[in-house]
C-alpha positions in Angstrom: 0.0 0.0 0.0 1.4 3.4 -0.9 2.0 6.1 1.6 -0.8 8.2 0.0 -3.2 5.3 0.8 -2.1 5.3 4.4 -2.6 9.1 4.5 -6.1 8.6 3.2 -6.9 5.9 5.7 -5.6 8.1 8.5 -7.7 11.0 7.2 -10.8 8.7 7.3 -9.9 7.7 10.9 -9.6 11.3 11.9 -12.9 12.2 10.4 -14.5 9.2 12.1 -13.2 10.3 15.5 -14.5 13.8 15.0 -18.0 12.5 13.9 -18.0 10.1 16.8 -17.4 12.8 19.4 -20.4 14.7 18.0 -22.6 11.7 18.2 -21.4 10.7 21.7 -22.1 14.2 23.0 -25.8 13.8 22.3 -26.2 11.2 25.0 -26.5 11.6 28.7 -25.6 8.8 31.2 -28.7 7.7 33.0 -31.0 8.9 30.2 -30.3 6.4 27.5 -32.2 3.5 26.0 -30.5 0.2 26.7 -31.2 -3.3 25.4 -29.5 -6.5 26.4 -27.9 -8.9 24.0 -27.6 -12.6 24.6 -25.3 -13.0 27.6 -26.9 -10.0 29.3 -24.4 -7.6 27.7 -25.9 -4.1 27.3 -26.1 -2.3 24.0 -27.2 1.3 24.1 -28.6 3.6 21.5 -25.2 5.4 21.7 -23.5 2.1 20.8 -25.6 1.8 17.7 -25.3 5.4 16.7 -21.5 5.3 17.1 -21.4 2.1 15.0 -23.4 3.7 12.3 -21.2 6.9 12.1 -18.0 4.9 12.2 -19.3 2.7 9.4 -20.3 5.7 7.3 -17.0 7.5 7.8 -14.6 4.5 7.5 -16.1 1.9 5.2 -15.5 2.1 1.4 -16.6 -0.2 -1.4 -14.6 -3.4 -1.4 -13.8 -3.2 2.3 -15.1 -5.5 5.1 -16.8 -4.5 8.3 -17.0 -6.4 11.7 -18.3 -4.8 14.8 -20.1 -5.8 18.0 -23.2 -3.7 17.1 -23.8 -4.9 13.6 -24.8 -8.2 12.3 -22.2 -8.6 9.6 -20.4 -12.0 9.6 -16.7 -12.3 9.9 -16.8 -13.4 6.3 -17.4 -9.7 5.5 -14.0 -8.9 6.7 -12.1 -12.0 5.6 -13.5 -12.9 2.2 -10.6 -11.8 -0.1 -10.9 -8.1 0.6 -7.9 -5.8 0.5 -8.9 -4.1 3.7 -11.3 -4.8 6.6 -12.4 -2.9 9.6 -12.8 -4.6 13.0 -14.5 -2.1 15.3 -14.8 -2.2 19.1 -15.9 1.0 20.7 -13.4 0.9 23.6 -15.0 3.6 25.7 -18.4 2.0 25.5 -17.2 -1.6 25.5 -15.4 -0.9 28.8 -18.1 1.2 30.4 -21.5 0.4 28.8 -22.7 -1.5 31.8 -22.2 1.7 33.8 -23.1 4.2 31.1 -26.9 3.6 31.0 -27.1 4.1 34.8 -24.6 7.0 35.0 -22.3 5.1 37.4 -18.7 6.0 36.9 -16.8 3.5 34.7 
């Protein structure tokens, strides 16, 4: 991959982070809709909104996508694609059990 390609990928990541901050700022701990996945892991509307904005900002044609909040199979990332994104929202992944109830992470 050429350095120009790396520069473009880093630009996408930067834009995704900026867009994620704006989305995340819309949510208030303790006042957020929460559902529970199999295994009793919480998934909030913030999780889903962040997944959607990251997907929009990062994913391009021909690339794969794998995240905890979307239903894409691992084949989406691995099936002969040049690039694949594996997303785990670290902030929410580490604190989503506390985030809905506003307890500190």
